[in-house]
DSSP file (Angstrom, degrees, kcal/mol; ACC not computed):
  #  RESIDUE AA STRUCTURE BP1 BP2  ACC     N-H-->O    O-->H-N    N-H-->O    O-->H-N    TCO  KAPPA ALPHA  PHI   PSI    X-CA   Y-CA   Z-CA
    1    1 A X              0   0    0      0, 0.0     2,-0.5     0, 0.0     0, 0.0   0.000 360.0 360.0 360.0 130.3  104.2   23.3  -43.8
    2    2 A X        -     0   0    0      2,-0.0     2,-0.4     0, 0.0     0, 0.0  -0.864 360.0-154.4-105.0 131.4  104.0   26.9  -45.1
    3    3 A X        -     0   0    0     -2,-0.5     2,-0.6     2,-0.0     0, 0.0  -0.873   8.1-148.7-101.6 130.3  105.5   29.7  -43.0
    4    4 A X        +     0   0    0     -2,-0.4     3,-0.1     1,-0.1     4,-0.0  -0.903  18.2 176.8-109.7 122.5  104.0   33.2  -43.5
    5    5 A X        +     0   0    0     -2,-0.6     2,-0.3     2,-0.1    -1,-0.1   0.539  69.0  38.9-102.0  -7.5  106.4   35.9  -43.0
    6    6 A X  S    S-     0   0    0      3,-0.0     2,-0.1     0, 0.0     3,-0.1  -0.933  94.3 -97.7-133.1 154.0  104.1   38.9  -44.0
    7    7 A X        -     0   0    0     -2,-0.3    -2,-0.1     1,-0.1     3,-0.1  -0.433  47.8-100.8 -66.7 150.1  100.4   39.3  -43.2
    8    8 A X        -     0   0    0      1,-0.1     2,-0.3    -2,-0.1    -1,-0.1  -0.292  41.8 -92.4 -69.1 158.3   98.0   38.3  -45.8
    9    9 A X     >  -     0   0    0      1,-0.1     4,-2.5    -3,-0.1     5,-0.2  -0.574  26.9-142.0 -75.0 129.5   96.4   41.0  -48.1
   10   10 A X  T  4>S+     0   0    0     -2,-0.3     5,-2.6     1,-0.2     8,-0.2   0.842 102.4  48.9 -65.9 -31.4   93.0   42.0  -46.6
   11   11 A X  T >45S+     0   0    0      3,-0.2     3,-1.2     1,-0.2    -1,-0.2   0.926 111.8  47.1 -78.4 -43.6   91.5   42.2  -50.2
   12   12 A X  T 345S+     0   0    0      1,-0.2    -2,-0.2     2,-0.1    -1,-0.2   0.837 112.8  47.8 -63.3 -33.4   92.8   38.8  -51.2
   13   13 A X  T 3<5S-     0   0    0     -4,-2.5    -1,-0.2     2,-0.0    -2,-0.2   0.395 112.0-123.8 -90.2   3.2   91.6   37.1  -48.1
   14   14 A X  T < 5 -     0   0    0     -3,-1.2     2,-0.4    -5,-0.2    -3,-0.2   0.875  38.3-176.7  58.3  39.3   88.1   38.9  -48.6
   15   15 A X    >>< -     0   0    0     -5,-2.6     3,-1.5    -6,-0.2     4,-0.6  -0.562  26.6-133.3 -65.1 129.4   88.3   40.5  -45.2
   16   16 A X  G >4 S+     0   0    0     -2,-0.4     3,-0.8     1,-0.3    -1,-0.2   0.762  98.4  67.3 -56.9 -33.1   84.8   42.4  -44.7
   17   17 A X  G 34 S+     0   0    0      1,-0.2    -1,-0.3    -7,-0.0    -2,-0.0   0.808  98.5  52.0 -71.5 -20.5   86.4   45.7  -43.4
   18   18 A X  G <4 S+     0   0    0     -3,-1.5    70,-0.3    -8,-0.2     2,-0.3   0.763 102.5  70.6 -74.5 -29.1   88.1   46.4  -46.8
   19   19 A X  S << S-     0   0    0     -3,-0.8    68,-0.1    -4,-0.6     2,-0.1  -0.683  78.8-124.8 -99.7 141.0   84.8   46.0  -48.8
   20   20 A X     >  -     0   0    0     -2,-0.3     4,-2.4     1,-0.1     5,-0.2  -0.276  39.3 -95.9 -71.2 164.9   81.7   48.4  -48.9
   21   21 A X  H  > S+     0   0    0      1,-0.3     4,-1.8     2,-0.2     5,-0.1   0.946 128.8  45.2 -50.4 -52.8   78.2   47.1  -48.2
   22   22 A X  H  > S+     0   0    0     90,-0.3     4,-2.1     1,-0.2    -1,-0.3   0.850 107.9  56.0 -63.2 -31.2   77.6   46.6  -51.8
   23   23 A X  H  > S+     0   0    0      2,-0.2     4,-2.7     1,-0.2    -1,-0.2   0.933 107.7  51.2 -62.6 -44.5   81.0   45.0  -52.4
   24   24 A X  H  X S+     0   0    0     -4,-2.4     4,-2.1     1,-0.2     5,-0.2   0.934 107.1  52.7 -61.5 -46.1   79.9   42.4  -49.7
   25   25 A X  H  X S+     0   0    0     -4,-1.8     4,-1.9     1,-0.2     3,-0.3   0.956 112.6  45.1 -54.3 -51.0   76.6   41.8  -51.5
   26   26 A X  H  X S+     0   0    0     -4,-2.1     4,-2.2     1,-0.2    -2,-0.2   0.891 110.1  54.4 -71.3 -33.3   78.5   41.1  -54.8
   27   27 A X  H  X S+     0   0    0     -4,-2.7     4,-1.6     1,-0.2    -1,-0.2   0.836 105.8  51.5 -64.4 -34.4   81.1   38.9  -53.0
   28   28 A X  H  X S+     0   0    0     -4,-2.1     4,-0.5    -3,-0.3    -1,-0.2   0.846 110.8  49.5 -76.4 -28.4   78.4   36.7  -51.5
   29   29 A X  H >< S+     0   0    0     -4,-1.9     3,-0.6    -5,-0.2     4,-0.3   0.895 111.7  48.6 -68.4 -39.1   76.8   36.3  -55.0
   30   30 A X  H >< S+     0   0    0     -4,-2.2     3,-0.8     1,-0.2    -2,-0.2   0.767 102.5  61.4 -72.6 -22.1   80.2   35.4  -56.5
   31   31 A X  H 3< S+     0   0    0     -4,-1.6    -1,-0.2     1,-0.2    -2,-0.2   0.714 100.9  55.4 -66.9 -21.6   80.9   32.9  -53.8
   32   32 A X  T << S+     0   0    0     -3,-0.6    -1,-0.2    -4,-0.5     2,-0.2   0.626 101.0  73.6 -81.8 -13.8   77.8   31.0  -55.0
   33   33 A X  S <  S-     0   0    0     -3,-0.8    -3,-0.0    -4,-0.3     0, 0.0  -0.550  98.8 -80.4-105.0 162.5   79.1   30.8  -58.5
   34   34 A X        -     0   0    0     -2,-0.2     3,-0.3     1,-0.1    -1,-0.1  -0.294  35.3-141.0 -60.2 142.7   81.9   28.6  -60.0
   35   35 A X     >  +     0   0    0      1,-0.2     4,-1.5     2,-0.1    -1,-0.1  -0.230  55.9 129.7-105.8  45.8   85.3   30.0  -59.4
   36   36 A X  H  > S+     0   0    0      2,-0.2     4,-1.5     1,-0.2    -1,-0.2   0.853  74.6  48.4 -64.6 -47.1   87.0   29.3  -62.7
   37   37 A X  H  > S+     0   0    0     -3,-0.3     4,-2.0     2,-0.2    -1,-0.2   0.867 110.1  49.3 -66.6 -38.6   88.3   32.8  -63.3
   38   38 A X  H  > S+     0   0    0      1,-0.2     4,-0.9     2,-0.2    -2,-0.2   0.914 109.7  53.6 -66.8 -40.2   89.8   33.2  -59.8
   39   39 A X  H  < S+     0   0    0     -4,-1.5    -1,-0.2     1,-0.2    -2,-0.2   0.856 109.6  47.9 -67.0 -32.6   91.5   29.9  -60.1
   40   40 A X  H >< S+     0   0    0     -4,-1.5     3,-1.1     1,-0.2    -1,-0.2   0.859 109.2  53.2 -75.8 -35.3   93.1   31.0  -63.5
   41   41 A X  H 3< S+     0   0    0     -4,-2.0    -1,-0.2     1,-0.2    -2,-0.2   0.688 114.3  42.2 -71.0 -15.1   94.3   34.3  -62.0
   42   42 A X  T >< S+     0   0    0     -4,-0.9     3,-1.7    -5,-0.2    -1,-0.2   0.044  74.7 120.3-118.3  26.1   96.0   32.5  -59.2
   43   43 A X  T <  S+     0   0    0     -3,-1.1    -1,-0.1     1,-0.3    -2,-0.1   0.892  80.1  47.6 -61.5 -41.5   97.6   29.6  -61.2
   44   44 A X  T 3  S-     0   0    0      1,-0.3     4,-0.3    -4,-0.2    -1,-0.3   0.345 130.7 -84.5 -81.2   5.9  101.0   30.7  -60.1
   45   45 A X    <>  -     0   0    0     -3,-1.7     4,-1.6     2,-0.1    -1,-0.3  -0.106  35.7 -93.5 105.4 150.5   99.9   31.0  -56.4
   46   46 A X  H  > S+     0   0    0      1,-0.2     4,-2.4     2,-0.2     5,-0.2   0.899 123.7  58.5 -66.5 -37.6   98.2   33.9  -54.4
   47   47 A X  H  > S+     0   0    0      1,-0.2     4,-2.8     2,-0.2    -1,-0.2   0.874 105.9  48.3 -65.2 -36.2  101.6   35.2  -53.3
   48   48 A X  H  > S+     0   0    0     -4,-0.3     4,-2.0     2,-0.2    -1,-0.2   0.905 112.9  49.7 -68.4 -38.8  102.7   35.7  -57.1
   49   49 A X  H  X S+     0   0    0     -4,-1.6     4,-1.7     2,-0.2    -2,-0.2   0.912 114.3  42.6 -58.8 -46.8   99.4   37.4  -57.8
   50   50 A X  H  X S+     0   0    0     -4,-2.4     4,-2.6     2,-0.2     5,-0.3   0.950 112.0  56.1 -71.0 -49.3   99.7   39.8  -54.8
   51   51 A X  H  X S+     0   0    0     -4,-2.8     4,-1.7     1,-0.3    -2,-0.2   0.876 109.2  46.0 -55.1 -41.3  103.4   40.4  -55.6
   52   52 A X  H  X S+     0   0    0     -4,-2.0     4,-1.9     2,-0.2    -1,-0.3   0.884 110.7  51.6 -66.7 -40.6  102.5   41.5  -59.1
   53   53 A X  H  X S+     0   0    0     -4,-1.7     4,-2.5    -3,-0.3    -2,-0.2   0.918 111.2  49.5 -63.5 -42.9   99.7   43.8  -57.9
   54   54 A X  H  X S+     0   0    0     -4,-2.6     4,-2.5     2,-0.2     5,-0.5   0.826 106.1  55.5 -72.5 -29.7  102.2   45.4  -55.4
   55   55 A X  H  X S+     0   0    0     -4,-1.7     4,-2.0    -5,-0.3    -1,-0.2   0.929 111.8  43.6 -62.0 -49.4  104.7   46.0  -58.1
   56   56 A X  H  < S+     0   0    0     -4,-1.9    -2,-0.2     1,-0.2    -1,-0.2   0.928 119.7  42.6 -67.2 -47.4  102.2   47.9  -60.1
   57   57 A X  H  < S+     0   0    0     -4,-2.5    -2,-0.2    -5,-0.2    -1,-0.2   0.880 131.7  18.2 -66.5 -40.8  100.9   49.8  -57.2
   58   58 A X  H  < S+     0   0    0     -4,-2.5    -3,-0.2    -5,-0.2    -2,-0.2   0.553 100.6  97.5-114.5 -14.0  104.1   50.7  -55.5
   59   59 A X  S  < S-     0   0    0     -4,-2.0     2,-0.6    -5,-0.5    -4,-0.0  -0.070  81.4 -89.4 -75.6-179.6  106.8   50.2  -58.0
   60   60 A X        -     0   0    0      2,-0.0     2,-0.2     1,-0.0    -1,-0.1  -0.776  41.1-150.7 -93.0 122.0  108.6   52.7  -60.2
   61   61 A X        -     0   0    0     -2,-0.6    -5,-0.0     2,-0.2    -1,-0.0  -0.419  18.9-124.2 -86.8 161.7  106.8   53.3  -63.5
   62   62 A X  S    S+     0   0    0     -2,-0.2     2,-0.3     2,-0.0    -1,-0.1   0.621  93.2  33.4 -77.4  -9.9  108.7   54.3  -66.7
   63   63 A X  S    S-     0   0    0      5,-0.0     2,-0.7     0, 0.0    -2,-0.2  -0.880  84.9-108.4-142.9 166.9  106.5   57.2  -67.2
   64   64 A X    >   -     0   0    0     -2,-0.3     3,-2.8     1,-0.1     4,-0.2  -0.913  22.9-152.9 -97.5 102.7  104.5   59.9  -65.1
   65   65 A X  G >  S+     0   0    0     -2,-0.7     3,-1.3     1,-0.3    -1,-0.1   0.785  95.3  61.8 -51.1 -23.5  100.9   59.1  -65.4
   66   66 A X  G 3  S+     0   0    0      1,-0.2    -1,-0.3    -3,-0.1    -2,-0.0   0.599  99.2  57.5 -80.9  -2.0  100.1   62.8  -64.8
   67   67 A X  G <  S+     0   0    0     -3,-2.8    -1,-0.2     2,-0.1     2,-0.2   0.298  74.9 122.1 -98.8   5.5  102.1   63.6  -68.1
   68   68 A X    <   -     0   0    0     -3,-1.3     2,-0.2    -4,-0.2     3,-0.0  -0.491  55.0-142.8 -70.3 136.4  100.1   61.5  -70.4
   69   69 A X        -     0   0    0     -2,-0.2     2,-0.1     1,-0.1    -2,-0.1  -0.637  33.6 -76.8 -98.5 160.1   98.6   63.6  -73.2
   70   70 A X    >   -     0   0    0     -2,-0.2     3,-0.6     1,-0.2    -1,-0.1  -0.336  33.9-158.5 -57.0 125.3   95.2   63.2  -74.7
   71   71 A X  T 3  S+     0   0    0      1,-0.3    -1,-0.2    -2,-0.1     3,-0.1   0.520  90.7  49.8 -83.4  -1.2   95.4   60.2  -77.0
   72   72 A X  T >   +     0   0    0      1,-0.1     3,-2.8     5,-0.1     5,-0.3  -0.411  63.2 156.9-129.7  49.3   92.3   61.6  -78.8
   73   73 A X  T <  S+     0   0    0     -3,-0.6    -1,-0.1     1,-0.3    -2,-0.1   0.677  76.7  50.4 -64.7 -15.3   93.2   65.3  -79.5
   74   74 A X  T 3  S-     0   0    0     -3,-0.1    -1,-0.3     0, 0.0    -3,-0.0   0.192 116.2-113.6 -89.3   6.1   90.7   65.5  -82.3
   75   75 A X  S <  S+     0   0    0     -3,-2.8    -2,-0.1     1,-0.1    -3,-0.1   0.792  74.1 136.5  60.1  29.6   88.0   64.1  -80.3
   76   76 A X  S    S-     0   0    0     -4,-0.0     2,-0.2     1,-0.0    -1,-0.1   0.447  80.0  -3.8 -86.0   0.0   87.7   60.9  -82.3
   77   77 A X  S    S-     0   0    0     -5,-0.3     2,-0.3     2,-0.0    -2,-0.1  -0.927  71.1-138.3-168.2-178.0   87.4   58.9  -79.0
   78   78 A X        -     0   0    0     -2,-0.2     2,-0.5    53,-0.1    27,-0.1  -0.997  10.7-125.8-154.9 154.9   87.6   59.5  -75.3
   79   79 A X  E     -a  105   0A   0     25,-0.5    27,-2.4    -2,-0.3     2,-0.3  -0.905  26.2-163.5-108.9 131.5   88.9   58.0  -72.1
   80   80 A X  E     -a  106   0A   0     -2,-0.5     2,-0.4    25,-0.2    27,-0.2  -0.819  13.3-160.4-116.4 143.8   86.7   57.3  -69.2
   81   81 A X  E     -a  107   0A   0     25,-2.3    27,-2.8    -2,-0.3     2,-0.6  -0.996   9.4-166.7-115.9 121.3   87.3   56.6  -65.4
   82   82 A X  E     +a  108   0A   0     -2,-0.4     2,-0.4    25,-0.2    27,-0.2  -0.964  14.5 180.0-109.2 124.7   84.4   54.9  -63.6
   83   83 A X  E     -a  109   0A   0     25,-2.5    27,-2.0    -2,-0.6     2,-0.2  -0.991  27.2-136.6-129.1 125.0   84.9   55.1  -59.9
   84   84 A X  E >   -a  110   0A   0     -2,-0.4     3,-0.7    30,-0.3    27,-0.2  -0.544  16.3-142.9 -69.4 133.3   82.7   53.7  -57.0
   85   85 A X  T 3  S+     0   0    0     25,-2.7     7,-0.3    -2,-0.2    29,-0.2   0.842 101.1  49.4 -70.9 -24.1   82.5   56.5  -54.3
   86   86 A X  T 3  S+     0   0    0     27,-2.4    28,-0.2    24,-0.4    -1,-0.2   0.441  77.3 132.0 -85.6  -4.4   82.6   53.7  -51.6
   87   87 A X    <   -     0   0    0     -3,-0.7     5,-0.5    26,-0.6   -68,-0.1  -0.257  32.2-177.4 -53.5 115.5   85.6   51.9  -53.0
   88   88 A X  S    S+     0   0    0    -70,-0.3     3,-0.2     3,-0.1    -1,-0.2   0.432  78.7  54.2-103.6   4.1   88.0   51.3  -50.2
   89   89 A X  S    S+     0   0    0      1,-0.3     2,-0.6   -78,-0.0    -1,-0.1   0.829 115.9  32.4 -96.9 -38.5   90.7   49.7  -52.4
   90   90 A X  S    S-     0   0    0     -6,-0.1    -1,-0.3     3,-0.0     2,-0.2  -0.970  96.5-123.9-114.3 115.4   91.1   52.5  -55.0
   91   91 A X     >  -     0   0    0     -2,-0.6     4,-1.2    -3,-0.2     3,-0.4  -0.417   2.5-143.1 -68.6 129.2   90.6   55.8  -53.3
   92   92 A X  H  > S+     0   0    0     -5,-0.5     4,-2.4    -7,-0.3     5,-0.2   0.829 101.8  61.0 -56.0 -36.9   87.9   58.1  -54.8
   93   93 A X  H  > S+     0   0    0      1,-0.2     4,-2.5     2,-0.2    -1,-0.2   0.940 101.5  51.8 -56.5 -51.4   90.3   61.0  -53.9
   94   94 A X  H  > S+     0   0    0     -3,-0.4     4,-1.9     1,-0.2    -1,-0.2   0.809 110.8  45.0 -58.2 -38.6   92.9   59.7  -56.1
   95   95 A X  H  X S+     0   0    0     -4,-1.2     4,-2.2     2,-0.2    -1,-0.2   0.874 111.3  54.6 -75.2 -37.1   90.6   59.3  -59.2
   96   96 A X  H  X S+     0   0    0     -4,-2.4     4,-2.2     1,-0.2    -2,-0.2   0.932 110.8  48.1 -54.9 -49.8   89.1   62.8  -58.5
   97   97 A X  H  X S+     0   0    0     -4,-2.5     4,-2.2     1,-0.2     5,-0.2   0.932 110.5  47.5 -65.6 -44.7   92.6   64.2  -58.6
   98   98 A X  H  X S+     0   0    0     -4,-1.9     4,-2.0     1,-0.2    -1,-0.2   0.887 112.3  50.8 -59.4 -38.7   93.6   62.4  -61.8
   99   99 A X  H  < S+     0   0    0     -4,-2.2     6,-0.3     2,-0.2    -1,-0.2   0.833 112.2  48.9 -64.5 -37.1   90.3   63.6  -63.5
  100  100 A X  H  < S+     0   0    0     -4,-2.2     3,-0.3     1,-0.2    -2,-0.2   0.853 113.9  44.3 -79.6 -32.9   91.1   67.2  -62.3
  101  101 A X  H  < S+     0   0    0     -4,-2.2     2,-0.6     1,-0.2    -2,-0.2   0.761 119.8  40.7 -77.6 -28.8   94.6   67.2  -63.6
  102  102 A X  S >< S-     0   0    0     -4,-2.0     3,-2.5    -5,-0.2    -1,-0.2  -0.757  71.0-177.7-117.1  83.1   93.8   65.6  -66.9
  103  103 A X  T 3  S+     0   0    0     -2,-0.6    -1,-0.1    -3,-0.3     4,-0.1   0.607  72.6  72.2 -65.8 -13.7   90.6   67.3  -67.9
  104  104 A X  T 3  S+     0   0    0     -3,-0.1   -25,-0.5     2,-0.1     2,-0.3   0.627  78.3  92.3 -71.5 -12.5   90.3   65.2  -71.1
  105  105 A X  E <  S-a   79   0A   0     -3,-2.5     2,-0.6    -6,-0.3   -25,-0.2  -0.698  76.2-137.3 -82.8 139.3   89.4   62.3  -69.1
  106  106 A X  E     -a   80   0A   0    -27,-2.4   -25,-2.3    -2,-0.3     2,-0.4  -0.871  23.7-158.4 -97.0 119.2   85.6   61.9  -68.6
  107  107 A X  E     -a   81   0A   0     -2,-0.6     2,-0.4   -27,-0.2   -25,-0.2  -0.817  10.4-171.8-111.6 136.8   85.2   60.9  -64.9
  108  108 A X  E     -a   82   0A   0    -27,-2.8   -25,-2.5    -2,-0.4     2,-0.5  -0.968   4.5-162.8-130.8 116.2   82.0   59.1  -63.7
  109  109 A X  E     -a   83   0A   0     -2,-0.4     2,-0.7    31,-0.3   -25,-0.2  -0.914  10.4-148.5-105.5 122.4   81.4   58.5  -60.0
  110  110 A X  E >   -a   84   0A   0    -27,-2.0   -25,-2.7    -2,-0.5     3,-2.3  -0.792  11.1-149.1 -97.3 103.5   78.9   56.0  -58.8
  111  111 A X  T 3  S+     0   0    0     -2,-0.7    -1,-0.2    28,-0.5    29,-0.1   0.838  93.6  23.5 -46.2 -52.1   77.5   57.4  -55.5
  112  112 A X  T 3  S+     0   0    0    -27,-0.1    -1,-0.3    -3,-0.1   -90,-0.3   0.388  97.4 120.1 -96.4   9.0   76.8   53.9  -53.8
  113  113 A X    <   -     0   0    0     -3,-2.3   -27,-2.4   -30,-0.2   -26,-0.6  -0.443  41.0-168.4 -83.5 141.1   79.3   51.9  -55.8
  114  114 A X    >   -     0   0    0    -28,-0.2     3,-0.9    -2,-0.2   -30,-0.3  -0.146  51.8 -64.0-102.9-156.5   82.1   50.1  -54.2
  115  115 A X  T 3  S+     0   0    0      1,-0.2     3,-0.3   -29,-0.2   -31,-0.1   0.837 135.9  36.8 -60.0 -43.6   85.1   48.5  -55.7
  116  116 A X  T >  S+     0   0    0      1,-0.2     3,-2.7     2,-0.1     4,-0.4   0.121  71.1 128.2-104.6  26.1   83.1   45.9  -57.6
  117  117 A X  G X   +     0   0    0     -3,-0.9     3,-1.1     1,-0.3     6,-0.2   0.750  67.4  68.9 -56.9 -21.3   80.0   48.0  -58.6
  118  118 A X  G 3  S+     0   0    0     -3,-0.3     6,-0.5     1,-0.2    -1,-0.3   0.816  94.3  59.5 -66.3 -24.3   80.6   46.8  -62.4
  119  119 A X  G <  S+     0   0    0     -3,-2.7    -1,-0.2     4,-0.1     2,-0.2   0.593  83.7  98.8 -84.2 -16.1   79.5   43.5  -61.1
  120  120 A X  S X  S-     0   0    0     -3,-1.1     3,-1.9    -4,-0.4     4,-0.4  -0.522  93.0 -85.1 -74.2 146.3   76.1   44.7  -60.0
  121  121 A X  T 3  S+     0   0    0      1,-0.2    -1,-0.1    -2,-0.2    -2,-0.1  -0.143 111.2  13.9 -49.2 129.9   73.2   44.1  -62.4
  122  122 A X  T 3> S+     0   0    0     -3,-0.1     4,-2.3    -4,-0.1    -1,-0.2   0.140  94.9 101.2  98.3 -28.4   72.9   46.6  -65.0
  123  123 A X  H <> S+     0   0    0     -3,-1.9     4,-2.3     1,-0.2     5,-0.2   0.883  78.5  52.7 -65.9 -45.7   76.2   48.4  -64.7
  124  124 A X  H  > S+     0   0    0     -6,-0.5     4,-2.5    -4,-0.4    -1,-0.2   0.843 110.5  50.6 -62.8 -34.3   78.1   46.9  -67.5
  125  125 A X  H  > S+     0   0    0      2,-0.2     4,-2.8     1,-0.2     5,-0.2   0.957 110.6  49.3 -65.2 -47.0   75.1   47.9  -69.9
  126  126 A X  H  X S+     0   0    0     -4,-2.3     4,-1.8     1,-0.2    -2,-0.2   0.877 112.3  46.6 -52.5 -41.9   75.2   51.4  -68.6
  127  127 A X  H  X S+     0   0    0     -4,-2.3     4,-2.5     2,-0.2     3,-0.3   0.957 112.9  49.5 -70.6 -48.6   78.9   51.8  -69.1
  128  128 A X  H  X>S+     0   0    0     -4,-2.5     4,-3.5     1,-0.2     5,-0.6   0.915 111.6  49.9 -61.3 -41.6   78.7   50.2  -72.6
  129  129 A X  H  X5S+     0   0    0     -4,-2.8     6,-1.8     2,-0.2     4,-1.7   0.884 111.7  47.7 -59.1 -39.7   75.8   52.7  -73.5
  130  130 A X  H  X5S+     0   0    0     -4,-1.8     4,-0.9     4,-0.3    -2,-0.2   0.943 118.4  41.6 -67.2 -47.7   77.9   55.6  -72.2
  131  131 A X  H  <5S+     0   0    0     -4,-2.5    -2,-0.2     1,-0.2    -3,-0.2   0.862 127.0  28.7 -75.1 -37.3   81.1   54.4  -74.3
  132  132 A X  H  <5S+     0   0    0     -4,-3.5    -3,-0.2    -5,-0.2    -1,-0.2   0.784 133.6  26.3 -97.1 -32.7   79.4   53.4  -77.5
  133  133 A X  H  <<S-     0   0    0     -4,-1.7    -3,-0.2    -5,-0.6    -2,-0.2   0.330  97.4-118.3-119.4  12.7   76.3   55.6  -77.7
  134  134 A X     <  +     0   0    0     -4,-0.9     2,-0.3     1,-0.2    -4,-0.3   0.711  60.8 152.3  72.6  16.1   77.4   58.6  -75.7
  135  135 A X        -     0   0    0     -6,-1.8     2,-0.5    -7,-0.1    -1,-0.2  -0.644  40.9-136.5 -82.7 131.6   74.5   58.0  -73.1
  136  136 A X        -     0   0    0     -2,-0.3    -9,-0.1    -6,-0.1     2,-0.0  -0.742  27.3-114.9 -82.4 128.7   75.0   59.3  -69.5
  137  137 A X    >   -     0   0    0     -2,-0.5     3,-1.0     1,-0.1    -1,-0.0  -0.397  15.4-135.6 -61.4 143.9   73.8   56.7  -67.0
  138  138 A X  T 3  S+     0   0    0      1,-0.2    -1,-0.1     2,-0.1    -2,-0.0   0.759 100.7  58.0 -71.6 -22.8   70.9   58.0  -65.0
  139  139 A X  T 3         0   0    0      1,-0.2   -28,-0.5   -29,-0.0    -1,-0.2   0.390 360.0 360.0 -92.0   4.5   72.3   56.8  -61.7
  140  140 A X    <         0   0    0     -3,-1.0   -31,-0.3   -30,-0.1    -1,-0.2   0.443 360.0 360.0 -96.5 360.0   75.7   58.8  -61.9
């Protein structure tokens, strides 16, 4: 018998209120596919996985992310943030703030994208073209 001392994570349990409409469509497609990746990520148990996520999200880091300097001062590369505007797990306001404070970051906001927009057909190709060829996606 397992006793639960804390409520489960809404994201880990796939509660619909935490996901955007588009994320729910992606989740439905994912449920129909083999779940080998999910099983590997949870080999040590769902609570270990959630524990590590919480440590990263709310723990003390050894540096202040807002003090990170441009790793490409000669413009030999670039740093990009891709953010779904409808993401309910990583707030769009947080990513906008980071992009504003660190102007060397190229910020891309996907208007109808949720947390899992990269799993929507075509988005990985658009991102790779932007990164490798410098093309801006038409939908952003």
